[in-house]
Structure formats: structure tokens, C-alpha cells
C-alpha positions as CSV (number, residue, x, y, z in Angstrom):
1,M,-62.0,5.2,-51.0
2,C,-62.3,1.5,-50.8
3,C,-65.4,-0.2,-49.5
4,L,-64.5,-3.0,-47.2
5,F,-66.7,-5.5,-45.4
6,L,-64.9,-7.0,-42.4
7,S,-66.4,-10.4,-41.5
8,I,-65.5,-11.6,-38.1
9,T,-67.3,-14.7,-36.9
10,C,-67.3,-16.6,-33.7
11,L,-68.4,-20.2,-34.1
12,G,-69.8,-22.9,-31.9
13,G,-68.6,-23.2,-28.3
14,G,-67.3,-19.7,-28.3
15,W,-70.8,-18.5,-27.7
16,L,-71.8,-18.9,-24.0
17,G,-75.2,-20.3,-23.4
18,V,-75.3,-22.3,-26.6
19,T,-74.7,-26.1,-26.3
20,G,-71.3,-26.6,-27.7
21,Q,-70.4,-27.4,-31.3
22,A,-66.8,-26.7,-32.4
23,Q,-67.0,-25.9,-36.1
24,A,-69.5,-24.3,-38.5
25,N,-69.8,-27.6,-40.5
26,D,-71.0,-29.3,-37.2
27,W,-74.3,-27.4,-37.4
28,T,-77.3,-29.5,-36.9
29,T,-81.1,-29.1,-37.0
30,Q,-81.1,-29.8,-33.2
31,I,-79.1,-26.7,-32.6
32,G,-81.6,-24.7,-34.6
33,K,-84.4,-26.0,-32.5
34,E,-82.6,-25.1,-29.3
35,L,-82.0,-21.6,-30.5
36,M,-85.7,-21.2,-31.3
37,A,-86.9,-22.6,-28.0
38,P,-88.2,-20.1,-25.5
39,G,-85.7,-19.1,-22.8
40,W,-82.6,-20.5,-24.5
41,E,-80.8,-17.3,-23.7
42,E,-81.1,-18.0,-20.0
43,Y,-79.0,-21.1,-20.3
44,S,-76.3,-21.4,-17.6
45,P,-73.4,-23.8,-17.7
46,P,-73.4,-26.8,-15.4
47,K,-71.9,-26.4,-11.9
48,G,-68.2,-26.5,-11.7
49,F,-67.6,-24.7,-15.1
50,P,-65.8,-21.4,-14.5
51,V,-65.8,-18.8,-17.3
52,L,-62.5,-18.3,-19.1
53,A,-61.5,-14.9,-20.5
54,Y,-58.9,-15.0,-23.3
55,A,-57.0,-11.9,-24.2
56,F,-55.5,-11.6,-27.7
57,R,-52.7,-9.2,-28.5
58,F,-51.5,-8.9,-32.1
59,V,-48.2,-7.0,-32.0
60,E,-47.2,-5.6,-35.4
61,L,-43.5,-5.9,-35.7
62,D,-41.6,-3.0,-37.4
63,Q,-40.2,-3.7,-40.9
64,Q,-36.6,-4.1,-39.7
65,T,-37.5,-6.6,-37.0
66,G,-39.6,-8.6,-39.5
67,K,-36.7,-8.7,-42.0
68,D,-34.2,-9.6,-39.2
69,L,-36.4,-12.6,-38.3
70,E,-36.5,-13.6,-42.0
71,L,-40.3,-13.7,-42.0
72,T,-40.8,-13.9,-45.7
73,L,-43.7,-15.6,-47.5
74,S,-42.9,-18.7,-49.4
75,S,-45.7,-18.0,-51.9
76,T,-46.1,-15.1,-54.3
77,L,-49.1,-12.8,-54.3
78,P,-51.5,-13.4,-57.2
79,T,-52.3,-10.4,-59.4
80,Q,-56.0,-10.4,-58.5
81,A,-55.4,-10.7,-54.7
82,Q,-55.1,-7.8,-52.3
83,S,-53.3,-9.7,-49.6
84,V,-52.5,-13.2,-48.3
85,W,-51.5,-14.5,-44.9
86,E,-48.9,-17.1,-43.9
87,V,-48.5,-18.6,-40.4
88,F,-45.0,-19.2,-38.9
89,Y,-44.6,-21.5,-35.8
90,E,-40.9,-22.0,-34.9
91,P,-40.0,-22.8,-31.3
92,A,-36.8,-20.7,-31.6
93,L,-38.7,-17.8,-33.0
94,L,-41.4,-17.9,-30.2
95,Q,-38.6,-18.2,-27.6
96,F,-37.1,-15.0,-28.9
97,L,-40.4,-13.2,-28.8
98,A,-41.0,-14.3,-25.2
99,G,-37.5,-13.3,-24.1
100,P,-36.3,-10.1,-22.4
101,S,-35.0,-8.6,-25.6
102,F,-38.5,-8.5,-26.9
103,G,-40.6,-8.1,-23.8
104,I,-44.3,-7.6,-24.5
105,G,-46.9,-7.3,-21.8
106,L,-50.7,-7.1,-22.0
107,E,-50.9,-4.0,-19.8
108,G,-50.2,-0.5,-20.7
109,T,-50.0,1.2,-24.2
110,A,-46.3,1.9,-24.6
111,L,-44.9,0.2,-27.6
112,Q,-41.9,-2.0,-27.0
113,Y,-38.7,-2.5,-29.0
114,G,-39.5,-3.8,-32.5
115,A,-43.3,-3.1,-32.3
116,A,-45.1,-0.8,-34.7
117,N,-48.7,-1.2,-33.6
118,V,-50.7,-3.3,-31.0
119,Y,-54.2,-4.7,-31.6
120,D,-56.1,-6.0,-28.5
121,S,-59.2,-8.2,-28.3
122,W,-60.8,-10.6,-25.8
123,L,-63.4,-13.4,-25.8
124,L,-65.1,-15.5,-23.2
125,T,-65.8,-19.3,-23.2
126,I,-66.0,-22.1,-20.7
127,E,-63.9,-25.3,-20.1
128,G,-64.2,-27.8,-22.9
129,K,-66.0,-25.4,-25.3
130,P,-63.8,-24.5,-28.3
131,L,-64.2,-21.3,-30.3
132,T,-63.2,-20.3,-33.8
133,I,-62.7,-16.8,-35.0
134,R,-62.5,-16.2,-38.8
135,L,-61.3,-12.9,-40.1
136,S,-61.9,-12.1,-43.7
137,T,-62.2,-9.1,-46.0
138,D,-64.8,-8.6,-48.7
139,Y,-65.0,-5.9,-51.4
140,L,-68.4,-4.5,-52.1
141,N,-69.4,-3.3,-55.5
142,R,-72.3,-0.9,-56.4
143,T,-74.8,-3.8,-56.4
144,L,-73.7,-4.8,-53.0
145,R,-72.5,-8.2,-54.2
146,T,-69.4,-9.2,-52.4
147,Q,-66.2,-10.2,-54.1
148,Q,-64.4,-12.6,-51.8
149,T,-60.7,-12.1,-51.5
150,D,-57.9,-14.4,-50.2
151,D,-57.4,-12.1,-47.2
152,S,-58.5,-14.4,-44.4
153,L,-57.1,-15.8,-41.2
154,E,-58.7,-18.3,-38.8
155,I,-57.9,-18.7,-35.1
156,F,-59.0,-21.8,-33.1
157,L,-58.9,-22.0,-29.3
158,H,-59.9,-25.1,-27.2
159,P,-59.6,-24.9,-23.4
160,K,-58.8,-28.4,-22.3
161,T,-57.8,-28.5,-18.7
162,I,-57.9,-26.0,-15.8
163,D,-55.4,-26.2,-13.0
164,A,-57.3,-24.7,-10.1
165,V,-54.2,-24.5,-7.9
166,S,-52.0,-22.5,-10.3
167,G,-54.8,-20.8,-12.1
168,R,-53.4,-21.9,-15.5
169,V,-55.4,-23.2,-18.4
170,E,-54.2,-25.8,-20.9
171,T,-55.3,-24.5,-24.3
172,A,-55.0,-26.0,-27.8
173,V,-54.3,-23.2,-30.3
174,G,-54.5,-23.3,-34.1
175,L,-54.1,-20.8,-36.9
176,Q,-55.0,-21.3,-40.5
177,S,-54.8,-19.4,-43.8
178,V,-55.4,-20.3,-47.4
179,L,-52.4,-19.8,-49.7
180,P,-52.9,-18.6,-53.3
181,D,-52.5,-22.1,-54.7
182,G,-55.4,-23.3,-52.6
183,S,-53.4,-25.2,-50.0
184,L,-53.8,-24.7,-46.3
185,N,-51.1,-23.0,-44.2
186,E,-51.6,-23.9,-40.6
187,A,-49.9,-24.2,-37.2
188,H,-51.1,-26.0,-34.1
189,T,-49.7,-26.1,-30.6
190,T,-50.8,-26.6,-27.0
191,V,-49.8,-24.1,-24.3
192,W,-50.5,-23.4,-20.6
193,L,-51.9,-19.9,-20.2
194,G,-52.4,-17.8,-17.1
195,E,-53.5,-14.4,-16.1
196,D,-49.9,-13.2,-15.6
197,I,-48.4,-15.5,-18.3
198,V,-48.1,-13.7,-21.7
199,T,-47.3,-16.4,-24.2
200,P,-46.4,-15.9,-27.9
201,V,-48.1,-18.7,-29.9
202,A,-47.3,-17.8,-33.5
203,V,-46.2,-15.2,-36.0
204,V,-48.3,-14.3,-39.1
205,T,-47.1,-12.4,-42.1
206,R,-49.3,-10.6,-44.6
207,H,-48.1,-9.9,-48.2
208,Y,-50.4,-7.1,-49.4
209,R,-50.8,-5.0,-52.5
210,Q,-51.9,-1.3,-52.6
211,G,-52.4,-0.1,-56.1
212,R,-49.4,-1.2,-58.0
213,S,-47.0,-1.4,-55.1
214,S,-46.7,-4.2,-52.5
215,G,-45.3,-4.8,-49.1
216,Y,-45.2,-7.0,-46.0
217,Q,-46.7,-6.8,-42.5
218,Y,-45.5,-8.9,-39.6
219,F,-47.6,-9.8,-36.5
220,A,-46.7,-11.7,-33.3
221,L,-49.8,-13.2,-31.6
222,Y,-49.7,-13.3,-27.8
223,L,-52.3,-14.9,-25.6
224,T,-53.2,-14.9,-21.9
225,C,-56.2,-16.4,-20.0
226,S,-58.0,-15.4,-16.8
227,I,-60.3,-17.7,-14.8
228,I,-63.5,-16.2,-13.5
229,P,-64.6,-18.5,-10.7
230,E,-68.1,-19.8,-10.5
231,D,-68.7,-18.1,-7.1
232,M,-68.1,-14.7,-8.7
233,L,-71.0,-15.2,-11.2
234,P,-74.6,-14.5,-10.1
235,S,-76.4,-17.8,-9.7
236,E,-79.6,-16.6,-11.3
237,A,-78.2,-14.4,-14.0
238,P,-78.2,-15.7,-17.6
239,L,-75.0,-15.9,-19.5
240,F,-74.7,-14.2,-22.9
241,P,-72.0,-14.2,-25.6
242,M,-69.4,-11.6,-24.8
243,G,-66.2,-10.3,-26.3
244,N,-64.5,-7.4,-27.9
245,I,-62.8,-8.1,-31.2
246,S,-62.4,-4.5,-32.4
247,G,-58.6,-5.0,-32.4
248,M,-58.9,-7.9,-34.8
249,K,-61.1,-5.7,-37.1
250,E,-58.3,-3.1,-37.1
251,L,-55.9,-5.9,-37.9
252,M,-57.6,-6.6,-41.2
253,V,-57.4,-3.0,-42.5
254,L,-54.6,-2.7,-45.1
255,P,-52.0,0.0,-44.3
256,E,-52.4,3.3,-46.1
257,P,-50.1,3.5,-49.1
258,P,-47.4,6.2,-48.8
259,R,-48.4,9.4,-50.5
260,T,-45.9,10.2,-53.2
261,M,-45.4,12.7,-56.0
262,D,-47.3,12.1,-59.2
263,L,-45.7,13.8,-62.3
264,W,-46.7,13.5,-66.0
265,L,-44.3,14.9,-68.6
266,A,-45.6,14.6,-72.2
267,L,-45.2,15.8,-75.8
268,E,-48.5,16.5,-77.6
269,Y,-49.3,17.2,-81.2
270,G,-52.6,18.8,-82.3
271,G,-54.2,22.0,-83.6
272,G,-51.3,22.4,-86.1
273,G,-48.5,22.6,-83.6
274,W,-46.5,20.8,-80.9
275,S,-46.9,21.4,-77.2
276,G,-45.1,20.3,-74.1
277,L,-47.3,19.2,-71.1
278,L,-46.3,19.1,-67.4
279,E,-49.0,18.0,-65.0
280,G,-48.6,16.7,-61.4
281,M,-49.4,16.6,-57.7
282,L,-47.0,17.0,-54.8
283,P,-48.2,16.0,-51.3
284,L,-47.3,18.1,-48.3
285,G,-47.8,15.8,-45.4
286,N,-51.1,14.0,-45.0
287,T,-53.4,17.0,-45.4
288,F,-52.3,19.4,-48.1
289,D,-51.3,18.9,-51.8
290,I,-49.9,21.1,-54.5
291,Y,-51.4,20.8,-58.0
292,G,-50.0,22.1,-61.3
293,Y,-50.7,22.0,-65.0
294,F,-48.6,23.7,-67.7
295,R,-48.9,23.6,-71.6
296,F,-46.2,25.4,-73.7
297,P,-45.5,27.0,-76.2
298,H,-48.5,26.2,-78.5
299,E,-51.8,27.3,-76.9
300,A,-49.9,28.1,-73.7
301,S,-52.0,27.7,-70.5
302,Y,-51.4,26.9,-66.9
303,Q,-53.2,26.0,-63.6
304,L,-51.6,26.1,-60.2
305,G,-53.1,25.6,-56.7
306,T,-53.5,23.7,-53.5
307,G,-55.8,21.1,-52.0
308,C,-56.8,20.4,-48.5
309,R,-58.0,16.8,-47.7
310,L,-61.2,16.8,-45.7
311,H,-61.8,13.0,-45.5
312,E,-59.9,10.3,-47.2
313,E,-59.9,11.3,-50.9
314,L,-62.4,14.2,-50.6
315,T,-60.3,17.4,-51.2
316,L,-61.1,21.1,-51.1
317,L,-59.4,22.8,-54.1
318,L,-58.2,26.4,-54.6
319,L,-56.6,26.8,-58.0
320,V,-55.3,29.8,-60.0
321,E,-55.8,29.8,-63.8
322,G,-55.2,32.7,-66.2
323,G,-55.3,35.2,-63.3
324,D,-58.6,33.9,-62.0
325,I,-59.2,31.7,-58.9
326,L,-61.2,28.5,-59.1
327,V,-62.8,26.9,-56.1
328,G,-64.2,23.4,-55.9
329,V,-63.8,19.8,-54.7
330,Q,-62.5,16.5,-55.9
331,D,-63.0,12.9,-54.7
332,G,-62.1,9.3,-55.7
333,L,-63.5,5.9,-55.2
334,A,-62.0,2.4,-55.7
335,M,-64.9,0.3,-57.0
336,T,-62.8,-2.8,-57.1
337,P,-59.0,-3.4,-56.6
338,Q,-58.6,-2.8,-60.4
339,L,-61.2,-0.1,-61.1
340,Y,-60.8,3.5,-59.8
341,L,-63.1,6.5,-60.4
342,S,-62.4,10.1,-59.7
343,A,-64.1,13.4,-60.3
344,R,-63.3,17.1,-59.9
345,L,-66.0,19.9,-59.7
346,L,-65.1,23.6,-60.0
347,P,-68.3,25.6,-59.8
348,I,-67.0,28.9,-58.6
349,E,-64.7,31.3,-60.4
350,I,-63.3,34.5,-58.8
351,V,-62.4,37.0,-61.5
352,L,-59.7,39.2,-60.1
353,S,-59.7,41.8,-62.9
354,E,-63.2,43.0,-62.2
355,P,-63.4,41.7,-59.4
356,S,-66.4,39.4,-59.2
357,V,-67.6,36.0,-58.3
358,Q,-69.1,33.9,-61.1
359,K,-70.7,30.5,-61.5
360,N,-68.8,28.7,-64.2
361,L,-69.3,25.0,-64.0
362,R,-66.2,22.9,-64.8
363,L,-66.4,19.1,-64.3
364,D,-63.5,16.6,-64.8
365,W,-63.9,12.9,-64.4
366,A,-61.6,9.9,-64.9
367,V,-61.9,6.1,-65.0
368,T,-58.8,3.9,-64.6
369,Y,-58.6,0.2,-65.0
370,S,-55.4,-1.3,-63.7
371,L,-53.8,-4.6,-64.9
372,S,-50.5,-6.0,-63.6
373,T,-48.3,-3.6,-65.5
374,W,-50.8,-1.6,-67.5
375,D,-53.4,1.1,-66.9
376,L,-56.3,1.8,-69.3
377,W,-57.8,5.2,-68.7
378,Y,-60.6,7.5,-69.9
379,R,-60.9,11.2,-69.0
380,G,-63.7,13.6,-69.6
381,R,-64.1,17.3,-69.2
382,W,-67.2,19.5,-69.4
383,Q,-66.3,23.2,-69.7
384,D,-68.0,26.3,-71.2
385,G,-70.8,24.1,-72.7
386,G,-68.4,21.8,-74.5
387,L,-67.2,18.2,-73.9
388,E,-63.6,16.9,-74.2
389,N,-62.7,13.2,-74.2
390,S,-59.4,11.5,-73.7
391,F,-58.4,7.9,-74.0
392,G,-55.1,6.2,-73.3
393,M,-52.9,3.6,-71.8
394,T,-49.8,3.6,-69.5
395,W,-47.2,0.8,-69.3
396,Y,-45.2,0.7,-66.1
397,A,-41.6,-0.5,-66.3
398,A,-41.5,-0.1,-62.5
399,D,-43.7,1.0,-59.7
400,S,-42.5,4.5,-60.0
401,L,-42.0,4.8,-63.8
402,G,-44.4,4.5,-66.7
403,V,-44.8,5.4,-70.3
404,S,-48.1,6.7,-71.6
405,L,-49.9,7.1,-75.0
406,G,-53.1,9.1,-75.3
407,W,-55.6,10.5,-77.8
408,T,-57.8,13.5,-77.1
409,R,-60.8,14.9,-79.0
410,N,-61.5,18.4,-77.8
411,R,-64.6,20.6,-77.8
412,D,-63.8,21.9,-81.3
413,A,-63.6,18.3,-82.7
414,E,-59.8,18.6,-83.0
415,N,-57.7,15.5,-82.4
416,R,-54.5,15.6,-80.3
417,F,-52.0,12.8,-79.7
418,S,-49.6,12.6,-76.8
419,V,-46.7,10.4,-75.6
420,G,-45.3,10.9,-72.1
421,V,-43.5,9.6,-69.1
422,I,-45.0,9.3,-65.6
423,F,-42.9,9.5,-62.4
424,R,-44.3,8.5,-59.0
């Protein structure tokens, strides 16, 4: 489980009732005094300033559509980064997204051709008052100190002119992201928006990393704008900042990595003999898993069972070992993009031969630190009043293939050495 802090900030003129400043770096002490003054929240815009309601629709394109449109990042993803955005603004591309072959409306929930998901948000402002929305993702460690990532996207809107006859609003639109080399990737355009005019303004692509694998997401940004006339607003009612940006919050969440088989095949020497090891996990859909562990022929043992995922990584376990049934739970936590912790607790043992239910505490834990192509790991086990420790490393020749070396010191102070292959 990864702790994410999603920071979504509206700046300046996007807040109704605050005298307009466009950017965060335009902040002055005068603004602070105005915010502290009694009754500032009862500010109403001057006469003749209708309220503008902007609707955002981020349409996530399916993978094939993104590839067909050749929306590939020009920069590579740094090892330490989780994701990076890049903005595309090409008139021919936007013309295609606005055409009948890729018709996207702002009403209804049915997904159109080429769309995988849709994220909707809306915000209010008034004529001449720009607003800026900055979306970013922060990781939180145990001391609640944030670790800023490069995963950020900034959207700028500036309503310039209102055509009262047609009900259209001339709006300057800008998008900006920071590339891994520190340079800015940005696109700017000016468009006429209306209540029934759904306009594509840009395409943004995200290159992301989940664990050791990576992938792309493609989003088309559509905008529309509705005018709320002044005579529809109560003359004595104060105006407050309003908006719903939950869709943008969902936009920043990385897609869940595909659940794949995890298999470790190893050869181990210790205790005066050689053993073969087979350990793995096979997912059955998104809820159930099959776990297995076999050692043969020296000190032969096995463990086989199933797990039911209750919430994210929290899993209820039911395992069979030596003719007995073990019941417990396991969980995992990503402390940082590189550091992963997991633990398994098996406090209940059902002895079938008697039969009886016994308390027999078994606790396994693991710490894994991932580098670009290496994993460094430590595993511990407390069982029957004794402690077992294992240390090792795994080198990945590919995302799905790795070679491991390990050393284990068991409860009887015996040393075991292993070499193995990992398939994922």
C-alpha cells in the first residue's frame, strides 16, 4: 500500500470573492490584509460580471489509440521518478479528437470509441479573473515528511472576452509540466468555448513506473464553459469559491499494476545436503491467490493454500502444512518507491489428527529495497520460539526474469546457501 498525498491547488482569480491575482508568486501583503479584514467573504463582483462555469473532461485514451496517435514521450523516465507528464498540442491531433470518428460529449457516462476512462471536474470564476490548477503527487514517509516527485501538471485558464449574443467565452488555456531534465514542457492556445461546444485543447501523456515495470497513459483534455448571468444570482448573497475537482484527483492516481504469477525456483545447500526449493504465488482474478512452498528431497516439507484479499494488500490466509491447517493474515506497505515492507502472521493452527485448535504463533516479515535492476532483501521468521534470518539479492535481466543469491541462518545456527531463478 502506497501512501499518497494529492495536492490540488487553485490560485488567485480562480477563487471568487478574492480580488484577483493570477499566480502564486503575485502574492502580496495587501492580499493578506484583505483576507483578514472582517466581511471579506461577503465580497460580490462588480455589476456586469457574470459567473463562468468551466467543465473539464479528461478522457483517458486506450492503449491502442495512444499508440496509433504516436503519443510517445520524448524524454526518458528517471530511475527515482514514479511518473512524468508531457503535453502535446498539435492542430491536426486536436482536429481528429474533435471529429466524428472520436466524438466525446460532456453528457452521459457511456465511453466512446478509443476511451478507457473519463475524469470530470468543474470550477467557477468571473470574466478577467484567471485561475491556475496545479496537480501533484507526494509520497509520505513514517515521519510525515513529504518526498516531492516529478509527477505534476499545471493547468491555466484566463477568460478574456464574453460574447453575450452567442454565449461563447474566449479563453486562454495553458498546460505545463516539468521534464526530468528540469526543462518546462508547455502548450498555450486561445479558444472560444460555449455551453454546447466541447473543445479539445491538448493531449497529455504520462510515463509511469510501478515497481520494476513501466507503461504509458494518454489523456485528451476537453473544455466547455457556461455563462451564469448576473440576474440569476441573488443580489444580496455572498459569493464563495466553488468547484469539484475530484475527477482531477482520480487522474493523478497511478493505474494498478497487473497481478502476475511470482515463482521462485532455487537450489539450496545446508544441513549436510542439497535441497530443491519451489515457492510462488498465482493470482486468481483480483481477489484470490494460491500460495505454495515445497522443499525436496533433503528435509522435505511443503505448504499449500489460498488467500482472499480483504483490502489492497491485506489478505486472509488459509494454508495446509504437514496435514495441519494454518489461519492468519498478511499485509504489505510501500514506504517509498524503493522500500517495501511485508509481514505474515499465522496465530491459529488446526491439528486435524486430534482434532484440535491450537495457538501457535508464526510470524514472517520481509524488507525489500529495489534499485534499477537489483533487489536487496532481508527475511525473518519467528516460529516455535526460534528466529531464522535470511539475506540476499536478486538481479533482474528483464522485468519478468531474475537471478537470486541468498544466505540463511536457521534457528539451530546452521547456515544455508541458495541460488535461484525468479519468474514473474
